[in-house]
C-alpha positions in Angstrom: 32.4 14.8 48.3 36.0 15.1 49.7 37.1 11.8 51.4 40.6 12.4 52.7 44.0 13.4 51.8 47.2 11.7 50.6 50.6 13.3 50.6 53.3 11.5 48.5 51.4 8.2 48.8 50.8 8.4 52.5 47.3 8.7 54.0 46.8 11.8 56.2 44.0 11.3 58.7 43.7 15.0 59.3 42.8 15.4 55.7 39.3 14.2 56.6 39.0 17.1 59.0 40.1 19.8 56.6 37.5 22.3 55.4 36.4 21.3 51.8 34.6 24.6 51.4 37.9 26.4 51.4 39.0 24.5 48.3 35.7 24.5 46.3 37.1 27.2 44.0 40.1 25.1 43.3 40.5 22.1 41.0 40.6 19.1 43.4 40.8 16.5 40.7 44.2 15.4 39.3 43.3 13.0 36.5 42.0 14.5 33.3 42.7 12.1 30.5 39.9 11.5 28.0 38.4 8.4 26.4 37.6 9.1 22.8 35.5 7.4 20.2 38.4 7.0 17.8 41.1 6.3 20.4 43.0 9.4 19.4 43.5 10.3 23.1 45.2 6.9 23.7 42.1 5.6 25.4 39.4 4.2 23.0 35.8 3.9 23.9 35.3 0.1 24.2 32.6 -2.0 25.9 33.9 -3.7 29.0 37.2 -1.8 29.2 36.3 0.9 31.8 35.1 0.7 35.4 33.4 3.5 37.3 33.9 3.9 41.1 31.2 6.0 42.8 29.3 6.7 46.0 25.5 7.0 45.8 25.6 9.9 48.3 28.0 12.1 46.4 26.3 14.5 44.0 29.3 14.7 41.7 29.5 10.9 41.4 25.7 10.8 41.0 26.0 12.8 37.8 28.0 10.1 36.1 25.7 7.4 37.2 22.7 9.2 35.7 24.5 9.8 32.4 25.5 6.1 32.3 21.8 5.2 32.8 20.5 7.7 30.3 22.9 6.6 27.6 22.2 2.9 28.2 25.9 2.2 29.0 25.3 -0.2 32.0 26.6 -3.2 30.1 29.5 -1.3 28.6 30.8 0.4 31.7 30.9 -1.6 35.0 30.6 0.0 38.4 31.6 -0.3 42.1 29.8 1.6 44.9 31.6 2.4 48.1 30.1 1.8 51.6 27.9 4.7 52.6 29.8 5.4 55.8 33.2 6.9 55.3 36.0 5.3 57.5 39.0 7.0 59.0 40.8 5.8 55.8 38.2 7.4 53.5 35.8 5.6 51.2 35.9 1.8 51.6 34.4 -1.2 49.8 32.1 -3.6 51.7 29.1 -5.8 51.3 26.9 -3.1 52.9 23.3 -2.6 51.6 23.6 -0.5 48.4 27.3 -1.0 48.0 29.1 -3.0 45.3 32.6 -4.3 46.2 35.7 -3.6 44.1 35.6 -6.8 42.0 38.0 -5.4 39.4 41.0 -4.5 41.6 39.9 -6.3 44.8 40.9 -3.4 47.0 39.5 -2.5 50.4 39.8 1.3 50.2 39.4 3.8 47.3 42.8 5.2 48.3 44.3 1.9 47.0 43.0 2.7 43.6 44.7 6.0 43.6 48.0 4.4 44.8 47.7 1.8 42.1 47.5 4.5 39.5 50.1 6.9 41.2 52.2 5.4 44.0 53.3 8.9 45.1 49.9 10.5 44.7 49.3 13.8 46.5 45.7 15.1 46.7 42.2 14.2 47.8 40.8 10.7 47.3 37.4 11.4 45.7 34.6 9.8 43.7 33.8 9.4 40.8 36.8 7.6 39.3 36.9 6.2 35.8 39.4 3.3 35.7 40.9 1.7 32.6 41.2 -2.1 33.1 43.6 -2.4 30.2 46.3 0.1 31.2 45.6 -0.1 34.9 45.2 3.7 35.1 42.8 6.2 36.4 41.6 8.0 33.3 39.6 10.7 35.0 38.2 11.8 38.3 36.4 15.0 37.3 32.7 14.4 37.2 31.9 16.9 34.5 34.5 15.5 32.2 33.3 11.9 32.8 29.8 12.9 32.0 30.9 14.4 28.8 32.9 11.4 27.9 29.9 9.1 28.4 27.6 11.4 26.6 29.7 12.2 23.5 32.6 9.7 23.2 30.5 6.6 24.0 27.8 7.5 21.6 28.3 4.5 19.3 28.2 2.1 22.2 25.1 3.7 23.8 22.0 1.6 23.6 19.8 4.7 24.1 20.4 7.3 21.4 19.8 10.5 23.4 22.0 13.5 22.9 22.4 15.6 26.1 25.0 17.9 24.5 23.4 18.9 21.2 25.5 21.2 18.9 22.9 24.0 18.9 23.0 24.2 22.7 26.6 23.4 23.6 27.6 27.0 24.6 24.5 27.5 26.6 24.9 24.1 28.4 28.5 24.9 29.4 27.5 28.4 30.6 24.6 27.0 32.6 26.8 24.3 34.2 29.3 27.0 35.1 26.6 29.3 36.4 25.0 26.7 38.9 28.3 25.2 40.1 29.6 27.7 42.6 26.3 29.1 44.1 24.3 25.9 44.1 26.3 22.7 43.5 29.3 23.8 45.6 27.2 26.4 47.5 25.5 23.9 49.8 28.9 22.8 50.9 30.1 26.3 51.3 27.2 26.8 53.7 27.7 23.5 55.6 31.4 23.8 56.1 31.7 27.5 56.7 33.9 28.3 59.7 32.7 31.9 60.1 29.3 33.6 60.3 30.1 36.0 57.5 31.3 33.2 55.2 28.1 31.2 55.9 25.8 34.1 55.3 27.5 35.1 52.1 27.2 31.5 50.8 23.6 31.0 51.9 22.6 34.3 50.3 24.2 33.4 47.0 22.7 30.0 47.1 19.1 31.2 47.5 19.5 34.1 45.1 20.5 31.6 42.5 17.7 29.3 43.3 15.3 32.2 43.1 16.7 33.0 39.6 16.3 29.4 38.3 12.8 29.3 39.8 11.9 32.2 37.5 13.6 30.5 34.5 11.7 27.3 35.1 8.4 29.2 35.2 8.9 29.7 31.4 10.5 26.5 30.1 10.7 22.8 31.1 14.4 22.5 31.5 17.4 24.7 32.3 18.4 25.3 28.7 15.0 25.3 27.2 12.7 22.5 26.2 15.3 19.8 25.9 16.9 17.7 28.6 20.7 18.4 28.8 23.8 17.7 30.9 23.0 20.9 32.8 19.8 19.3 34.2 21.7 16.3 35.5 24.0 18.7 37.4 21.1 20.6 38.9 19.2 17.4 39.8 22.0 15.9 41.9 21.9 18.9 44.3 18.1 19.4 44.3 17.4 15.8 45.1 19.5 16.0 48.3 18.4 19.4 49.3 15.3 19.0 51.6 16.5 15.8 53.2 20.2 16.7 53.8 21.3 20.2 52.9 18.4 22.1 54.5 19.2 20.8 57.9 22.6 19.2 57.9 24.2 22.2 56.0 22.0 24.9 57.4 20.6 25.8 53.9 17.3 26.6 55.6 15.9 29.8 54.2 13.5 27.7 52.1 13.1 24.1 51.0 12.9 23.0 47.3 9.3 22.0 47.9 8.6 25.7 48.7 9.5 26.6 45.1 6.7 25.5 42.8 8.8 25.4 39.6 12.0 23.9 41.1 10.0 21.3 43.0 7.9 20.2 40.0 11.1 20.2 37.8 12.7 17.9 40.4 9.7 15.6 40.3 9.8 15.6 36.5 13.4 14.5 36.4 13.2 12.0 39.3 10.2 10.2 37.6 12.3 9.4 34.6 13.2 5.8 35.2 16.9 6.4 34.4 17.1 9.1 37.1 15.2 7.1 39.7 17.3 4.0 39.2 20.4 5.9 40.5 18.7 7.3 43.7 19.0 5.9 47.1 17.9 8.4 49.8 18.5 6.0 52.8 22.1 5.4 51.7 22.5 9.1 51.0 21.2 10.3 54.4 23.3 7.7 56.3 26.4 8.8 54.4 26.1 12.5 55.1 24.8 12.3 58.7 27.1 9.5 59.8 30.3 10.4 58.0 30.6 14.1 58.6 31.2 14.0 62.4 32.5 17.6 62.5 29.0 18.7 61.7 27.0 15.9 63.3 29.2 14.4 66.1 26.6 12.1 67.4 26.0 10.6 64.0 22.2 10.7 64.4 20.3 10.2 61.2 17.0 12.1 61.1 13.8 10.1 60.3 12.4 12.8 58.1 11.4 14.6 56.2 8.8 12.5 54.4 9.2 13.3 50.7 7.0 11.9 47.9 9.1 12.2 44.7 6.4 10.2 42.8 3.6 12.7 43.2 2.2 14.2 40.1 4.1 17.1 38.6 3.0 19.9 36.2 5.9 20.2 33.8 4.0 18.6 30.9 2.3 22.0 30.5 5.4 23.0 28.5 5.3 21.9 24.9 8.4 20.2 23.5 9.4 22.8 21.0 12.7 23.6 19.2 15.0 25.6 21.5 16.2 29.0 20.3 19.7 29.6 21.4 20.2 32.6 23.7 23.4 33.4 25.6 23.2 32.7 29.3 22.9 35.8 31.5 22.2 35.7 35.2 21.8 39.0 37.1 
């Protein structure tokens, strides 16, 4: 979720009003260092050294939180959570319900973290941010890369030995993450922030064509890449979880709800009911963040009461046996 703009270390208020959908095809993130198990990158995976800055509403930040939970890295990697409501200076740290202040750098705004790392920073101030307490640097602010770092490089420190990027499926996982990014993960934003009817209709058509495709895939297997939970499922979950309560109405993604798709809906329930997924979810925080922060879309900042969603209802995904996954190259029509 874009949260503002800095130019040569100066905060530009109008950055909050720019159209993020225009830049969804571009690389918004500027920090791409890697933490490695052996420290060969200059940043070694060590317990207590790194701090994660997130918002509970941001689907990209949500990915990293889920991975942190699944790998059992809560004690190894500390976290701060911004206030759900974005201020005119972007994400801020408060004592609001669901938030965790910046007890590492004691800053008031996320932009202060970026300035600490790069005093002349130019770019957007986004979550997630992986911070190195030792070197006082931002290691990475690209969610997909942070997920991979937690999954692979922190393997020795993980208290839960789950591999979400197994060798046999790596190509398929990467292809699947690529395939769902533009039409689905970014697609909901392309719909919500479209400035022209044609742009909106193109985005919403691509979004639902892709959802239709994955509905068919999930009619034959439990997860996106087969019968094993992978990083790709985390990326899909973060969008599906917000869809019916936020994107359907707020972003005009209203051809169908996820609950109208039998396989996508039961797949969403299956993932949510994993304790590690559920622990990262806060729908009240998420709704307040979207509906109260994006005033270009919702100028009166009214947060809808509904819909009433029961993510704990019984799902049917156990009908799929956990069998070895045969690798097949990804192909979407």
